[in-house]
C-alpha positions in Angstrom: 26.7 -19.4 27.1 22.4 -20.5 27.2 22.3 -19.8 23.7 25.1 -21.9 22.8 24.0 -25.3 25.0 20.4 -24.2 23.6 21.7 -24.2 20.0 22.5 -27.7 20.4 19.0 -28.6 22.5 16.2 -28.8 20.3 14.0 -30.4 23.2 14.8 -27.4 26.0 14.5 -25.0 23.5 10.6 -24.7 23.8 11.2 -23.7 27.6 13.0 -20.1 27.0 10.4 -17.3 27.3 8.0 -19.6 27.5 3.9 -18.3 27.4 6.1 -14.9 26.2 5.2 -12.0 24.2 7.2 -9.3 22.5 5.5 -6.2 20.8 7.5 -4.1 18.7 7.6 -1.8 15.4 11.1 -3.2 14.6 11.4 -6.1 11.7 13.0 -9.0 13.1 11.2 -11.5 10.7 15.0 -12.7 10.6 15.3 -14.1 14.1 12.3 -16.3 13.9 14.4 -19.7 13.3 16.8 -18.7 15.5 17.5 -18.1 19.5 15.2 -16.9 21.0 12.6 -17.8 19.2 13.5 -21.3 17.6 10.3 -21.2 15.7 8.3 -21.6 18.5 6.8 -18.1 18.3 4.0 -16.7 16.1 4.1 -13.2 14.3 1.1 -11.5 13.7 1.2 -7.6 12.0 -0.8 -5.2 13.7 -0.3 -1.7 12.0 3.4 -1.0 12.2 3.6 -3.3 14.9 5.2 -7.0 14.9 2.8 -8.9 17.5 5.3 -12.0 18.7 3.1 -14.9 20.8 5.0 -17.8 21.7 2.5 -21.2 20.7 1.6 -20.6 24.2 0.3 -17.5 24.9 -3.0 -16.3 23.6 -3.7 -13.0 21.3 -7.0 -11.6 20.8 -7.6 -8.4 18.6 -10.6 -6.3 17.1 -11.2 -3.2 14.9 -13.2 -0.4 15.9 -13.0 3.3 14.6 -9.5 2.6 13.0 -8.4 1.7 16.6 -6.6 -2.4 16.9 -7.5 -3.1 20.3 -5.4 -6.4 21.7 -5.0 -8.8 24.5 -2.0 -11.1 25.3 -3.0 -13.3 27.9 -6.2 -14.7 29.2 -8.9 -12.1 31.1 -12.5 -12.9 32.4 -15.1 -10.7 34.0 -17.0 -12.0 37.4 -18.9 -8.6 36.7 -21.1 -10.2 33.9 -19.3 -13.6 33.9 -17.9 -13.3 30.5 -15.1 -15.5 29.9 -14.4 -14.8 26.2 -11.5 -12.7 25.7 -13.0 -11.7 22.3 -16.0 -10.7 23.7 -14.3 -9.1 26.2 -12.0 -6.8 24.5 -15.3 -6.0 22.0 -17.2 -4.5 24.8 -14.0 -2.5 25.9 -13.6 -1.1 22.2 -17.3 -0.1 22.6 -17.2 1.4 26.1 -13.6 3.1 24.7 -16.1 5.6 22.8 -17.5 7.1 25.5 -14.2 8.0 27.0 -11.4 7.0 29.4 -13.5 6.3 32.5 -15.6 3.8 30.7 -12.6 2.0 29.1 -10.7 1.7 32.5 -14.2 1.1 34.7 -14.7 -1.7 32.4 -11.0 -3.0 32.8 -11.3 -2.9 36.8 -14.1 -5.3 36.6 -11.2 -7.9 34.6 -9.6 -10.7 36.3 -6.9 -12.8 34.9 -3.0 -12.2 33.5 -2.9 -10.2 30.7 -1.3 -7.1 28.8 -4.6 -5.0 26.8 -4.5 -1.7 25.1 -4.7 -0.8 21.4 -2.6 0.6 18.6 -3.9 3.6 16.7 -2.0 4.7 13.7 1.6 4.7 14.5 0.7 4.9 18.0 0.2 2.5 21.2 -1.5 2.8 24.6 -1.4 -0.8 27.1 -1.3 -1.3 30.4 -0.9 -4.7 32.4 -3.7 -6.7 34.5 -4.5 -5.4 38.1 -1.8 -6.2 40.1 1.3 -6.7 37.1 0.9 -11.1 37.4 1.5 -10.6 33.7 5.1 -8.9 33.9 5.5 -6.2 31.4 8.3 -4.3 30.6 9.4 -1.8 27.6 11.5 0.8 26.3 13.1 2.7 23.2 16.2 1.3 22.3 17.5 2.7 18.3 14.4 4.6 18.1 12.4 1.5 18.0 9.4 0.9 20.8 9.8 -3.0 22.2 7.1 -4.3 24.8 7.9 -7.9 26.4 6.9 -10.5 29.5 10.3 -11.0 29.8 13.5 -8.0 30.8 16.0 -10.8 29.0 14.0 -11.2 25.7 14.7 -7.4 24.6 17.7 -8.0 26.5 19.0 -10.5 23.9 17.5 -9.2 21.0 18.6 -5.4 21.4 21.8 -7.2 22.9 22.1 -4.8 26.0 24.7 -4.7 29.3 22.9 -4.9 32.3 23.0 -1.6 34.5 26.1 -1.2 37.2 23.7 -0.2 39.8 21.5 -3.2 39.2 24.9 -5.5 39.1 26.1 -3.9 42.7 22.7 -4.3 43.7 22.0 -8.2 43.3 25.6 -9.0 44.4 24.6 -7.2 48.0 24.7 -10.0 50.5 21.3 -9.1 51.9 20.0 -8.5 48.6 18.3 -12.2 48.7 16.3 -11.5 51.6 13.1 -9.4 51.9 10.8 -11.2 49.1 14.1 -12.2 47.0 14.8 -11.1 43.8 13.1 -8.1 42.6 14.6 -4.4 42.1 12.8 -0.7 43.2 10.6 1.4 41.5 10.3 0.4 38.1 14.0 -0.3 36.9 14.9 -3.4 35.3 18.2 -5.1 34.1 18.7 -2.5 31.8 18.7 1.4 31.9 16.9 1.0 28.4 14.1 -0.7 29.5 11.3 0.1 32.7 8.7 -2.1 34.2 5.1 -1.5 33.6 3.8 -0.9 36.7 0.3 -1.8 37.7 -2.5 1.1 38.1 -0.6 3.5 35.4 -1.2 2.7 31.6 1.8 3.6 29.0 1.4 5.6 25.8 3.6 5.7 22.6 3.2 8.8 20.4 5.9 11.0 18.2 8.4 8.2 19.1 7.6 9.9 23.3 6.5 7.6 26.0 4.3 8.8 28.3 2.8 7.8 31.6 -0.3 8.2 33.2 -1.6 7.1 37.0 -5.5 5.8 36.7 -5.8 4.5 40.5 -6.6 5.4 42.8 -8.9 7.8 41.0 -10.7 9.4 44.3 -10.7 8.5 48.1 -12.1 5.5 49.3 -15.2 4.8 50.7 -14.3 3.3 54.4 -16.6 0.7 56.0 -17.8 2.3 59.3 -20.3 -0.1 60.6 -21.3 -4.0 60.6 -23.7 -3.4 57.7 -21.2 -1.7 56.0 -18.3 -4.6 56.3 -21.6 -7.5 55.9 -22.2 -6.2 52.6 -18.2 -6.1 51.4 -17.8 -9.6 52.8 -20.4 -10.8 50.8 -20.2 -9.0 47.5 -16.0 -9.9 47.7 -17.0 -13.3 48.3 -19.5 -13.6 45.4 -16.7 -12.0 43.3 -14.2 -14.9 44.4 -17.6 -17.5 43.5 -17.9 -15.8 40.2 -14.5 -15.8 39.2 -13.7 -19.9 40.3 -17.4 -21.0 38.5 -15.4 -18.9 34.6 -12.3 -20.4 36.1 -14.0 -24.0 35.8 -15.6 -23.2 32.2 -12.2 -21.5 30.6 -10.2 -24.5 31.5 -10.7 -28.5 31.2 -8.6 -29.4 34.4 -7.8 -26.3 36.2 -6.2 -27.1 40.1 -5.9 -25.1 43.5 -2.8 -25.3 44.4 -3.7 -25.8 48.2 -2.2 -25.1 51.4 -3.3 -24.6 55.2 -3.1 -20.9 55.0 -6.1 -18.3 54.6 -5.9 -17.3 51.3 -5.8 -20.1 49.6 -8.6 -21.7 52.1 -10.8 -19.0 50.9 -9.9 -19.8 47.2 -10.9 -23.5 48.1 -13.9 -22.2 50.1 -15.1 -20.1 46.8 -15.8 -23.2 44.8 -17.5 -24.7 47.1 -20.7 -26.1 45.1 -18.2 -27.0 41.7 -15.7 -29.1 43.8 -16.1 -31.8 41.1 -14.5 -28.9 38.7 -11.3 -28.8 40.2 -8.6 -30.9 41.9 -5.6 -29.5 44.2 -2.4 -30.6 44.9 0.8 -29.7 47.1 4.4 -30.5 47.0 7.1 -31.1 49.6 10.5 -29.6 48.8 11.4 -29.3 52.3 10.5 -29.9 55.8 8.0 -27.3 56.5 6.2 -27.6 53.6 4.5 -31.1 54.8 2.2 -29.3 57.4 0.6 -27.6 54.4 0.3 -30.7 52.4 -1.2 -32.5 55.2 -3.3 -29.5 56.3 -4.6 -29.7 52.1 -4.8 -33.4 52.3 -7.5 -32.8 55.0 -9.1 -31.0 53.4 -9.5 -31.9 50.2 -10.7 -35.7 51.6 -13.5 -33.8 53.9 -15.0 -32.4 50.3 -14.0 -35.5 47.7 -11.7 -33.3 45.8 -8.6 -35.5 44.6 -5.6 -34.5 46.2 -2.1 -35.3 45.2 1.2 -34.5 46.9 4.3 -33.9 44.8 7.4 -35.1 46.7 10.5 -33.4 45.6 13.9 -34.7 46.3 16.5 -32.9 47.7 18.8 -33.8 45.6 20.1 -32.0 42.4 22.1 -35.1 40.5 18.4 -36.8 40.6 17.4 -34.3 37.9 18.6 -34.8 34.6 20.0 -31.3 33.1 19.6 -29.7 36.2 22.4 -27.2 35.6 21.1 -26.2 32.1 17.5 -25.9 33.6 19.0 -23.4 36.2 20.3 -21.2 33.9 17.2 -21.1 31.9 15.1 -20.4 34.8 17.3 -17.8 35.7 17.5 -16.1 32.4 13.4 -16.7 32.2 13.7 -14.3 35.3 15.8 -11.6 34.1 19.3 -12.9 35.6 18.2 -10.9 38.9 19.6 -13.2 41.2 20.2 -16.6 42.2 17.5 -19.4 42.5 16.5 -21.6 45.0 17.6 -25.4 44.3 14.6 -26.4 45.5 12.3 -24.1 43.6 14.2 -25.4 40.4 14.2 -29.1 41.4 9.8 -28.1 42.2 9.8 -26.5 39.2 10.9 -29.2 36.7 8.9 -32.0 39.0 5.4 -29.9 38.3 6.9 -29.5 34.5 7.1 -33.1 33.9 4.0 -34.5 35.2 0.3 -33.4 34.2 -0.6 -31.5 37.0 -3.7 -29.7 35.6 -4.6 -27.2 32.4 -4.1 -24.2 34.6 -3.1 -23.5 38.2 -5.3 -21.5 40.2 -3.0 -19.4 42.8 -3.9 -17.3 46.2 -1.4 -15.0 45.6 -2.1 -10.6 46.0 -4.5 -11.3 49.1 -1.7 -9.4 50.7 -2.1 -6.4 49.3 -5.9 -6.4 51.2 -4.2 -8.4 54.6 -2.3 -5.6 55.1 1.2 -6.8 54.4 3.1 -4.7 55.5 2.0 -4.0 58.9 2.0 -7.8 59.5 6.1 -8.2 58.4 7.0 -5.3 60.7 4.8 -6.0 63.7 3.4 -2.6 63.3 -0.2 -1.0 63.9 0.8 2.2 62.3 2.7 3.8 59.5 3.2 7.2 57.9 0.9 8.2 56.6 3.0 9.8 53.4 6.3 7.3 52.7 9.7 8.9 52.3 12.1 7.4 49.7 13.6 5.9 52.4 10.7 4.4 54.0 10.3 2.5 50.7 13.9 1.6 50.8 13.6 0.2 54.3 10.5 -1.7 53.2 12.1 -2.9 50.3 15.7 -4.9 51.6 18.4 -5.1 54.0 20.7 -2.2 53.6 22.5 -1.2 57.2 25.7 -2.1 56.2 26.0 -0.6 52.8 24.8 3.7 53.2 26.2 4.1 49.2 23.7 1.9 48.1 20.9 3.2 50.7 21.4 6.3 49.1 21.3 5.2 45.4 18.3 2.9 45.8 16.2 6.1 48.0 16.9 7.8 44.4 15.2 5.1 42.4 12.2 5.3 45.0 12.3 9.2 44.8 12.1 8.8 40.8 9.3 5.7 40.9 7.3 8.4 43.8 7.8 11.5 41.2 7.4 9.8 38.2 4.5 7.9 38.9 2.5 10.7 40.5 1.4 8.3 43.3 1.1 11.3 46.2 -0.9 13.3 44.1 -3.2 10.4 43.5 -3.2 8.8 47.5 -6.2 10.3 48.7 -6.8 8.2 51.8 -5.3 5.2 50.9 -2.5 3.7 52.9 0.7 4.2 51.0 2.0 1.2 52.3 -0.8 -1.3 50.7 0.1 1.0 47.2 4.1 -0.4 48.2 2.9 -3.9 48.3 0.5 -4.0 45.1 3.1 -2.2 43.1 6.1 -2.8 43.8 6.2 -6.0 45.9 3.8 -7.9 43.5 4.1 -6.2 40.6 7.6 -6.3 40.6 8.5 -9.7 42.4 5.7 -11.6 42.0 4.9 -11.1 38.8 8.4 -12.3 37.9 7.9 -15.0 39.9 4.8 -16.0 37.9 6.3 -15.9 34.5 9.2 -18.4 35.6 6.4 -20.8 37.2 4.6 -20.6 33.5 7.3 -23.1 32.7 5.0 -25.8 34.4 1.4 -24.7 32.8 -0.5 -21.9 32.6 -1.3 -19.8 36.0 -4.7 -17.6 37.2 -5.3 -16.1 40.5 -9.1 -15.1 41.2 -7.8 -12.3 43.6 -6.0 -10.6 40.8 -9.4 -8.1 40.7 -9.3 -4.1 40.8 -13.0 -3.9 41.7 -12.2 -6.9 44.2 -9.0 -5.4 45.9 -10.6 -1.8 46.6 -13.7 -3.3 47.9 -11.8 -4.8 50.4 -9.2 -2.0 51.0 -12.4 -0.4 52.6 -12.1 -2.2 55.6 -11.0 -1.1 59.0 -6.9 -2.2 59.2 -7.8 -3.7 62.4 -9.5 -6.7 60.6 -7.1 -6.6 57.8 -4.4 -7.3 60.1 -6.1 -9.6 61.7 -7.5 -11.3 58.7 -11.3 -11.4 60.1 -12.5 -10.4 56.8 -11.1 -13.4 54.8 -12.3 -15.4 57.7 -15.8 -13.9 57.4 -15.5 -14.5 53.5 -14.7 -17.8 54.1 -17.4 -18.5 56.5 -19.9 -17.1 54.3 -18.7 -19.5 51.4 -18.3 -23.0 52.6 -19.2 -22.9 56.7 -18.3 -26.4 56.9 -14.3 -25.4 56.0 -14.6 -22.8 58.1 -15.3 -25.4 61.1 -12.8 -27.1 60.5 -10.4 -24.3 61.7 -7.1 -25.1 60.0 -4.9 -22.2 59.4 -1.5 -22.9 59.3 1.1 -19.7 59.9 3.5 -18.7 57.6 6.8 -19.3 59.2 8.1 -16.1 57.5 5.5 -14.3 59.9 6.1 -14.8 63.8 6.5 -12.3 66.0 10.2 -12.5 66.6 10.9 -11.7 63.0 8.2 -9.2 62.7 10.3 -7.3 65.8 13.9 -7.8 64.0 12.2 -6.4 61.0 10.6 -3.6 63.2 14.1 -3.3 64.7 15.9 -2.5 61.3 12.8 -0.4 59.9 12.9 2.1 62.4 16.9 2.2 62.6 17.3 2.5 59.0 14.6 5.4 58.6 16.4 7.3 60.9 19.6 7.2 60.2 20.1 10.6 58.4 22.6 9.4 55.5 
């Protein structure tokens, strides 16, 4: 078992649930020097709750009118240009007096990876950053509340057993395909623990948990003409630029993980004018990554930005303690399926090198880039999705109809319990699938594992920014026209280089096969 290994390897204990947090009203101080904390965590008592944070994680809090507002992680505001978390939550605490709408509006302006909320006597309310890139889960176990960044941290402390459905799902041979290891709806490995869904805040009061959806709140105003479109492009690009300025002020050694793709190209373009504050890096752990690395170096050289390419050995034996790291990273990721060896080798190399103080990643932009339409090669999707649509977007299940029906039920529960259809308005439901299920479930877990290497921030992870770009016409989102126009506005020289490495997961043949599966699976009546 992992515990038995780590008990005898003090040098590796610091990597367990690194940059994690745990909030609970159970007294677990007796575990401070034992597995899973190993004296690498700090504890702060806030009201009846113990706030446990890994030594590499930050906790900020302030008191206002007998409520204690808290933020774990990092945040910055590209609208006000505030980047000190304590000042940010002090402002949010002041706005809370004006009502829920003002409170949520202030949170919508934040970029970052965080859990934020307040303690009010014995009660606690909390939510995650825009897309749940700070993964979070919660559960009532033996009448005690647990809120954590890591599924298995709660599981280890409370000796929980994996849910039978989850066991069946992750053992299914097609589970690892279509975005890898993550679960439907708000499921985690344990029945007692649920995932915190982005766009929903959780309240715990009188030993009862309730959930409330706060986004979408109203119909989105679509861009109907060229002037409205240009206004959105300029405003969205300025938000990205402001975020890159704030990142350069918050961290002394930020680095952009750069490829030849449109997402990271736009992020790089947003740093125009402050390139001296950034470095870039790429890695090659398989042959196809060399194309992206070459494109990244060409871009970096053009603008005199230092670029480093990390060449990752393709042999596990070249890495000391590889199997231990594999178990440890899998456990940090919730033990929800096998991880690729090249990804583990990559993380070990990144962890062992002084790469940066924070990696600037370009994830989340797929939410506004109409990912479902691209992946399945479609120009039209149903306005309202049934649970079977969700199941078909989630995984390939043609050969196991029992698992299909079970997964349908979990998505049905998710749709009903989060009141999604009651708050959908004129939003495209597939965008919410990408936002809340794919990104909040899959990418949030992955980011937690990547923090094994260094801290991570994502300038796209801003609710007002995403909402703004969702107003662009679907055809422009499918073609990435809005991203190209943002890049052109931010850095015309980079735009003129005309570098755009195509994602091999989005070939026409793959999209055609995915669409054939989608059509068949959504039409089978059982």
